[in-house]
N, C-alpha and C positions, 0 to 999 in steps of 0.2 A: 472591571479590572483595567480595561483600556483607558478610561479617563484618568485613573490613578497613574498609569504608566506615562501618559502624556504630561501630566502635571509634574511628575518626577523628572522627565527629560527637560521640560521647560525650566525647572528650578536649577538643574545641573548646568544648562546652557547659560542662564543668567549669572550664576556664580562664577562660571569659567570666564565670561566676558568681564565681570567685575575684577577678577584676579588679574587678567591680562591688562586691563586698563591701569590698575594700580602698580603693576610691575614695570610699566614703561619708564625708561630713564627720564629724568627731568631735562627739559630743553634749556638752552642758555637763557632764553627769555623767561621761562617759568622760574628758573633759579634766581635771577636777579630781581624779578618781581616779588617773589616770596621773601628774599633776604631784605629788600628795601622796606617791605611792609613790616617785617620783624624789627628792623632797626628803628623805624619811625615809631612803632608801638613801644619798644623798650625805652626810647627817649621820652615819650609822653609819661610813661610810668616813673621814670627817673625824676622828671620835673615835678611830679605830683607827690612823690614819696616824702614823708615827714622825717625819715631817718637819715637822709643823705646830707652831705656837707653843703654849706651855703654857696660854695663856689659853683655848684651845678646851675644856679639861676643865671650865672654870667656866661654859660656856654653858648656858642652860636646855635641858633635854632636848627633843628635837624628834621625838617619835613622833606621827604624824598619822593620824587616822581621820576622814574627812570625813563620817561618819555621826553623829559626836558633836558636839553644839552647842558644846562647850568648845574645839573646834579653832580657832574664831575668836579667842578670848582667847589661846590658845597661840601662834598666829601673830603676834598683836599684840605679845605679850611678847618673842618671839624677835627680831622686827624692831627693837623698841625697846631691846633689851639693849645697854648702852653699851660693853661690852668687845670686844676683838678687832677693832677697826676697821682695824688695820694688816695683818690677814690677808686676802689676796685671796679665798681659798676661802670664808671666812665672809661676806664682802661679797657674793659671788655667791649664796651660799645665802640670805642675807637678801633679796636681790632676787627670787629665786624664791619665797620665802615671801610677800613683798609682792605679787607677781603672783597667787599662789594666793588670798590674802586678797581682793584686788580682784575676782577672778573670782567668788569665793563670795558676796560681798556685793552685787555689781553685776549681772554678767551672768547668774548662775545663781540669783539670790535666790529667784525664784518656782518654780524647777523642782527644787530639792533638798529632801529630807525628812530631818531629823535624827531618828535613832532613839533617841538617848539624850542626856543631859546630864551624864554621869558624868565629871567632870574628873579624878578619880583614875585612871581607865582610861587616860588619855593619859600617865601617868607610868610605865607598864609597857611598856618597849620590846620585850619578848619575845613578846607576843601579836600575831598577825597581824591586820591590820584586817579588819573584816567586809566581804565583797564581796557585793553584791546586783546582780541584773541586771534 
């Protein structure tokens, strides 16, 4: 009976720890990291979709690395791009990019550290973004 009780207590403590870990609010860094990855993935899907407008191919490349200072200019350029306004998916993507830009310059301004300012690195969509913890 004692081993069963120990096992039950261990299970309860593990579940409690998991619940506490998942209940923690996102940090500024984790929020911009997940949003940048979501935007980059959505852009890739939009580029490869067969059902979207041909104007999507002319959009500025949207590979984001929040550790690169040039990401701010990349987001501004994408949001300001005049084409594809009639495509709902592009407008949604521009809204997410606008949100990420606002979070970066307003809410997370003092808590983020840019590790590079290599704007050419943001033109290469095949390299995965650097992840630091």
